[in-house]
C-alpha positions in Angstrom: -3.8 14.6 -25.4 -1.9 17.6 -23.8 1.1 17.3 -26.1 -1.2 16.8 -29.1 -2.9 20.1 -28.3 0.4 22.0 -28.2 1.7 20.4 -31.4 -1.6 20.9 -33.3 -1.7 24.6 -32.2 1.8 25.1 -33.6 1.0 23.5 -36.9 -2.3 25.3 -37.3 -1.0 28.8 -36.5 2.4 28.4 -38.3 0.9 27.1 -41.6 -2.4 28.9 -41.5 -4.3 25.8 -42.6 -7.8 25.7 -41.1 -6.7 28.6 -38.9 -10.2 30.0 -38.2 -11.7 26.5 -37.8 -9.0 25.5 -35.4 -9.2 28.6 -33.1 -13.0 28.6 -33.1 -13.9 24.9 -32.8 -10.9 22.7 -32.0 -9.3 24.8 -29.2 -12.5 24.7 -27.0 -13.0 21.0 -27.8 -9.4 20.1 -26.9 -9.5 22.1 -23.6 -12.9 20.6 -22.7 -11.6 17.1 -23.4 -8.4 17.7 -21.4 -10.4 19.1 -18.5 -12.9 16.2 -18.5 -10.4 13.4 -18.8 -7.4 14.8 -16.8 -9.0 17.4 -14.6 -7.6 20.8 -13.9 -4.0 19.8 -13.2 -3.2 19.2 -16.9 -4.6 22.5 -18.2 -1.0 23.8 -18.2 -0.7 22.5 -21.8 -3.1 25.1 -22.9 -1.2 27.8 -21.0 2.1 26.5 -22.6 0.6 26.6 -26.0 -0.7 30.1 -25.4 2.7 31.3 -24.3 4.4 29.7 -27.3 2.0 31.4 -29.6 2.5 34.8 -27.9 6.2 34.8 -27.4 7.7 32.4 -30.0 5.5 33.3 -33.0 4.6 36.8 -31.8 1.0 36.6 -33.0 -0.8 38.4 -30.3 -4.2 38.4 -32.1 -4.1 34.6 -32.3 -3.2 34.4 -28.6 -6.2 36.5 -27.6 -8.4 34.4 -29.8 -6.9 31.2 -28.4 -7.4 32.4 -24.8 -11.1 33.0 -25.5 -11.3 29.4 -26.8 -9.5 28.1 -23.7 -11.9 29.9 -21.4 -14.9 28.6 -23.4 -13.6 25.1 -23.2 -13.1 25.3 -19.5 -16.6 26.6 -18.9 -18.2 24.0 -21.1 -16.1 21.2 -19.5 -17.2 22.4 -16.0 -20.9 22.4 -16.9 -20.7 19.0 -18.6 -19.1 17.4 -15.5 -21.7 18.9 -13.1 -24.4 16.5 -11.9 -27.4 18.7 -12.0 -30.4 19.2 -14.2 -30.3 20.8 -17.6 -32.3 23.9 -16.4 -29.6 24.7 -13.8 -26.9 24.5 -16.4 -28.8 26.8 -18.8 -29.4 29.3 -15.9 -25.8 29.4 -14.8 -24.3 29.5 -18.3 -26.7 32.4 -19.2 -25.3 34.4 -16.3 
């Protein structure tokens, strides 16, 4: 799953196919799934992908956009894994 994230990031940003859809929807989904299945120790794939986009491709705007998606995926994964009521989750995510 981690390697798939890095490869799909490279394909989406190099080719430009579904560029906006990928950065808006797929990046948070991948990061959330990686966090929920493999915990925090395998999040390095998202950092690796972010560094490749920044330094190898040189697309800083995509890197900023991807970092926002990574943070959103981590936050969503954290709140999904918590064992509390829905009202607590709504309260904490509103803050």
